[in-house]
C-alpha positions, 0 to 999 in steps of 0.5 A, spaced: 820 873 437 823 866 436 826 863 429 824 856 428 831 855 424 833 847 421 840 846 419 841 840 414 849 840 414 854 835 411 859 831 415 864 829 410 871 832 411 872 839 414 864 840 414 865 836 420 869 843 424 865 847 420 858 844 423 861 844 431 864 852 430 856 853 428 854 849 434 858 852 439 855 859 436 848 859 434 845 857 440 848 863 443 842 867 439 836 868 444 832 870 438 833 863 435 831 856 436 836 851 432 834 844 429 840 840 428 840 835 422 847 833 421 848 828 414 853 822 415 857 820 409 859 813 412 854 808 409 854 800 414 849 795 414 844 794 408 845 800 405 852 798 403 850 794 399 844 798 395 847 800 387 847 808 387 845 809 394 852 806 396 857 809 392 854 815 390 854 821 395 850 826 392 844 821 392 845 818 399 846 825 402 839 828 399 836 822 401 838 822 407 837 830 408 830 829 406 828 824 411 831 829 416 827 835 414 821 831 414 823 829 421 824 836 423 818 838 420 812 834 424 815 836 430 816 843 429 813 849 424 820 851 421 821 859 419 827 857 414 832 852 413 840 852 412 843 847 407 851 846 407 853 843 402 849 844 396 850 836 396 844 834 401 840 840 398 840 838 391 834 833 392 830 838 397 829 843 392 821 842 394 822 844 401 827 850 398 820 853 395 816 851 400 820 854 406 825 860 406 832 857 405 840 859 404 845 854 401 852 854 403 857 851 399 865 851 399 866 850 391 861 849 386 860 842 383 865 844 376 870 847 382 869 840 385 871 837 378 878 841 377 880 838 384 878 832 383 884 828 381 886 830 389 879 826 392 879 819 388 873 824 384 872 822 377 866 826 372 861 821 368 859 821 362 857 827 358 849 826 359 850 825 366 854 831 368 849 835 364 843 833 369 848 833 375 849 842 372 842 842 372 840 839 378 845 844 382 843 850 377 835 849 380 838 848 387 841 854 386 836 858 384 830 854 388 834 858 395 832 865 397 840 866 398 847 862 398 853 863 402 860 862 399 865 861 403 870 865 398 870 870 392 873 863 388 866 860 390 861 866 388 865 867 381 863 860 380 856 861 381 856 867 377 860 865 371 858 857 370 850 857 374 848 863 371 846 865 379 845 873 380 851 876 384 846 880 388 844 873 391 851 871 394 854 872 400 861 871 402 861 868 409 867 864 409 867 858 416 873 860 420 875 859 428 872 862 434 879 866 434 879 867 441 880 860 443 886 859 439 890 866 440 896 865 443 896 865 451 903 869 450 905 873 445 910 870 440 918 872 441 924 871 438 928 865 441 934 860 441 931 853 440 929 850 433 924 853 429 918 848 429 914 847 422 907 845 423 903 841 418 896 838 419 891 834 415 889 827 414 891 825 408 898 826 408 899 825 400 893 830 398 895 836 403 903 836 400 905 832 407 910 828 402 912 834 399 914 838 405 917 832 408 922 833 402 923 840 403 925 839 411 930 833 410 934 839 405 933 844 412 934 840 417 941 842 418 939 848 420 936 845 426 929 845 424 923 841 426 918 837 423 911 836 427 906 832 423 899 831 425 896 826 420 892 820 420 897 817 415 903 812 417 910 816 417 917 812 418 920 816 424 927 820 422 931 825 426 927 832 428 921 829 426 914 828 431 908 825 429 901 825 432 897 821 430 891 822 435 889 829 436 882 831 436 879 837 432 879 844 436 882 839 442 887 843 447 893 839 445 892 841 439 891 848 440 898 848 445 902 845 439 900 851 434 902 855 439 908 851 440 911 852 433 913 857 429 912 856 421 905 853 419 906 849 412 900 846 408 903 845 400 896 842 398 894 839 392 886 839 393 883 844 397 878 848 397 879 853 403 882 849 409 879 851 415 887 849 419 890 856 415 885 860 419 887 856 425 893 857 424 892 864 423 888 866 429 895 863 433 899 868 430 903 863 426 907 864 418 903 860 414 906 857 407 901 854 403 899 854 395 895 857 390 890 853 390 882 855 389 881 859 395 886 859 399 889 866 396 884 869 400 887 868 406 893 867 405 895 873 401 903 873 398 907 877 402 902 880 407 899 875 411 903 868 409 908 866 403 904 862 397 908 856 392 905 853 386 902 846 387 908 840 387 913 847 386 918 843 391 924 847 390 919 854 391 917 851 397 924 849 401 925 857 398 919 860 402 920 855 408 928 857 408 926 865 408 922 863 414 926 859 418 932 864 417 928 871 418 925 870 425 923 878 424 919 876 418 916 870 421 913 875 427 911 880 422 906 875 418 904 872 423 901 878 426 898 880 420 894 873 419 892 874 426 889 880 424 886 877 418 883 871 421 880 876 426 877 880 422 875 875 417 875 868 419 872 869 426 866 864 427 862 867 431 863 873 428 860 870 422 855 866 425 851 872 426 852 874 419 849 867 418 843 869 422 842 876 420 841 873 413 836 867 415 832 872 419 831 878 413 828 872 409 824 869 414 821 877 416 820 877 408 816 871 408 812 873 414 810 880 411 808 877 404 803 872 408 801 878 412 800 881 405 795 875 402 792 876 409 
């Protein structure tokens, strides 16, 4: 039996890496024929002059997704649809009612509003927010199943959008763990302790705060390695990388060469770099923002600090710099936790299991009706 599955995937921020992981793992299932519809964020040419369309990502993604699904349906008899995130799915509720459909999300719109200041996102007037809430609620209820990246997002669906808990499955995005594990075990060493930060937006991800902490720790012989798109002035002990590509061999080698992963972010849902760091066996310091405490468990798989607390960040990093045994212990626990919960291959199989079950149920209903 072959399952013809359409995957409609938002291409913004960390969702691009999530897409690449799905495209690497889904085709490994011989029962699945995957059809991909990638919904780009960018707007160019004449479209960049169209009011609303050029400035509203929900409208743009929704219209692009509708066209993409229509193209797929013209050439293939689809058995089911998988949308990630709800943004491209909002204007496709008719397709969700027509075909078995699953909608996946990292955060609900209300949660995104809470983090909006860090994404240059502002809420609209009350009437518009009410309309937006209704459209999202209709989308969630039209889908046969919902997948969230975290328990944090699942709680919002239940409490804020009236979705039954038994309709929601938590399946994090994760990484291909085997590709990120260090080639040799981590051991104590006499060289400088190396801090690693990976984030395109230095300010939102807490990179500027990390620079302050690094300067205070530099007398201990610490190095800071920044992977970012933003420009950073040169200073002793600082190494900046602008051309690193996601999932690339040089990036993985940098994870393996560094000791502590620091992401003191102000605004994130569930940064995928944290699962990369965990798979690489790194001790992690991050913030108690959104779903981060689910992957960076305080004192177990890493250390967490309040967002924006420079003193707490410096203290957590100092503790790990001065306690190599603790670094290694937290790194091993992080690797075990990520392997168990955030492995992309295993989680792709869980997604396919849900999709296949919905297709099988639909075929049974059709057989019964006949």
